[in-house]
FIVEX-525111 format. One record per residue: residue in one letter; x, y, z of N, C-alpha, C in turn. Coordinates in steps of 0.1 Angstrom, whole numbers, padded with zeros to 4 digits, always signed. Example, Ala and Ser with C-alpha at 12.3 -4.5 7.8 and 13.67 -1.06 7.14 Angstrom:
A+0132-0057+0078+0123-0045+0078+0132-0033+0078S+0128-0022+0071+0137-0011+0071+0129+0000+0079
END
This chain:
X+0195-0018+0025+0184-0025+0032+0175-0030+0019X+0173-0042+0018+0165-0049+0007+0151-0052+0012X+0141-0048+0005+0126-0051+0007+0122-0059-0004X+0110-0067-0002+0105-0074-0012+0102-0067-0025X+0103-0073-0036+0102-0065-0047+0088-0061-0052X+0088-0052-0064+0076-0048-0069+0076-0051-0083X+0069-0064-0087+0070-0067-0100+0084-0073-0102X+0090-0070-0114+0103-0073-0117+0115-0065-0111X+0110-0053-0103+0119-0044-0099+0122-0048-0084X+0135-0046-0079+0138-0048-0067+0136-0033-0059X+0133-0034-0046+0131-0021-0038+0142-0022-0028X+0151-0012-0029+0163-0011-0021+0162+0003-0014X+0164+0003-0001+0167+0015+0007+0181+0018+0007X+0185+0030+0003+0199+0033+0004+0199+0047+0011X+0208+0049+0021+0209+0060+0029+0219+0070+0025X+0224+0070+0013+0235+0078+0009+0230+0086-0003X+0218+0085-0007+0214+0091-0020+0205+0105-0018X+0206+0111-0005+0197+0122-0004+0184+0119+0001X+0176+0129+0002+0163+0127+0006+0154+0126-0007X+0148+0113-0008+0140+0111-0019+0124+0112-0017X+0120+0106-0004+0106+0104+0000+0106+0107+0013X+0095+0113+0018+0092+0113+0032+0083+0102+0038X+0079+0093+0029+0071+0083+0031+0077+0069+0032X+0090+0069+0033+0096+0056+0033+0093+0046+0044X+0089+0051+0056+0084+0045+0068+0072+0035+0063X+0066+0040+0053+0056+0029+0047+0059+0016+0043X+0073+0015+0039+0078+0003+0036+0078-0007+0048X+0081-0001+0059+0081-0010+0072+0066-0015+0074X+0056-0005+0072+0042-0010+0075+0038-0020+0063X+0043-0019+0050+0039-0028+0040+0046-0043+0045X+0058-0043+0049+0063-0055+0052+0057-0061+0064X+0053-0054+0073+0046-0059+0085+0033-0065+0082X+0026-0056+0073+0012-0061+0069+0013-0075+0060X+0024-0075+0053+0025-0087+0046+0027-0099+0054X+0036-0098+0064+0038-0110+0073+0027-0113+0080X+0018-0104+0084+0005-0106+0091-0007-0111+0084X-0003-0110+0070-0014-0110+0060-0028-0101+0064X-0023-0089+0070-0032-0081+0075-0044-0076+0065X-0041-0071+0055-0053-0066+0046-0061-0076+0041X-0057-0087+0036-0067-0098+0032-0075-0103+0044X-0068-0104+0057-0075-0108+0068-0086-0097+0072X-0083-0085+0072-0093-0075+0074-0104-0076+0064X-0101-0077+0052-0111-0078+0041-0120-0089+0042X-0116-0100+0049-0125-0111+0052-0135-0108+0062X-0133-0098+0071-0144-0094+0081-0155-0085+0075X-0154-0082+0063-0165-0074+0056-0174-0083+0046X-0185-0079+0046-0195-0086+0036-0194-0078+0024X-0187-0081+0013-0185-0073+0000-0195-0076-0008X-0204-0067-0009-0218-0070-0017-0217-0064-0031X-0204-0060-0035-0203-0055-0049-0204-0066-0058X-0209-0062-0071-0210-0072-0081-0196-0077-0086X-0192-0088-0085-0178-0093-0088-0173-0089-0103X-0184-0089-0112-0180-0087-0125-0176-0072-0128X-0179-0064-0118-0176-0050-0120-0165-0044-0110X-0160-0052-0102-0150-0050-0093-0137-0048-0098X-0131-0035-0098-0117-0033-0104-0106-0033-0093X-0110-0031-0081-0100-0031-0069-0105-0039-0059X-0097-0050-0056-0101-0060-0044-0104-0052-0032X-0111-0057-0023-0114-0049-0009-0100-0049-0003X-0092-0059-0002-0080-0059+0006-0071-0047+0001X-0071-0044-0013-0063-0032-0018-0069-0021-0015X-0082-0018-0014-0088-0007-0010-0085-0003+0006X-0086-0015+0013-0081-0012+0028-0068-0009+0029X-0058-0016+0022-0044-0013+0022-0040+0001+0019X-0049+0007+0008-0047+0021+0006-0050+0031+0016X-0062+0028+0020-0068+0037+0030-0061+0036+0044X-0056+0024+0049-0049+0024+0061-0035+0029+0060X-0029+0026+0049-0015+0031+0047-0017+0047+0046X-0026+0052+0039-0027+0066+0037-0028+0072+0051X-0037+0068+0059-0038+0073+0073-0025+0073+0080X-0019+0061+0080-0006+0059+0087+0004+0070+0083X+0004+0074+0070+0014+0082+0066+0009+0097+0066X-0002+0099+0074-0007+0112+0074-0015+0120+0063X-0019+0110+0053-0028+0113+0043-0042+0111+0047X-0049+0119+0055-0061+0115+0061-0073+0115+0052X-0071+0125+0042-0084+0126+0034-0081+0119+0020X-0094+0114+0014-0093+0108+0002-0088+0116-0009X-0090+0130-0008-0085+0138-0018-0070+0138-0020X-0062+0133-0009-0047+0132-0011-0045+0120-0020X-0053+0110-0017-0049+0098-0026-0051+0101-0041X-0060+0109-0045-0062+0112-0060-0050+0119-0065X-0043+0128-0057-0031+0135-0062-0020+0126-0061X-0018+0116-0051-0007+0108-0049-0008+0095-0057X-0018+0092-0064-0019+0079-0071-0009+0075-0079X-0001+0086-0086+0008+0082-0096+0022+0080-0089X+0024+0082-0076+0037+0080-0069+0039+0067-0068X+0053+0062-0074+0055+0046-0074+0055+0042-0060X+0060+0048-0049+0061+0042-0036+0047+0040-0031X+0039+0050-0032+0025+0049-0027+0016+0038-0035X+0019+0038-0047+0012+0027-0055+0017+0013-0049X+0030+0011-0047+0036-0001-0041+0029-0004-0028X+0028+0007-0019+0022+0004-0007+0008+0002-0007X+0001+0005-0016-0014+0004-0016-0018-0010-0023X-0009-0019-0025-0013-0031-0031-0011-0043-0020X-0022-0048-0016-0022-0057-0004-0014-0070-0007X-0012-0073-0020-0005-0087-0023+0009-0085-0029X+0014-0073-0028+0027-0069-0032+0036-0078-0027
END
């Protein structure tokens, strides 16, 4: 099963390679969110008063990370810190991927 790419890399689900991640269901959430333009639309509902010159992470990406984390069962933000280097979760946390 082929999903939309991550930069120059393809994202492919193969079901014959053993158990790699327990968070693969997040790919379905990502594809659905992309088609609905969900996180940018959610971000448009907020009045972001941060100084644009100091913003490192767009509001849509922050919402994508938080909502995806909750959907995958990572309800506390402490989980996000320990999982931030996981390639799949990094991919899922980007609203414009």
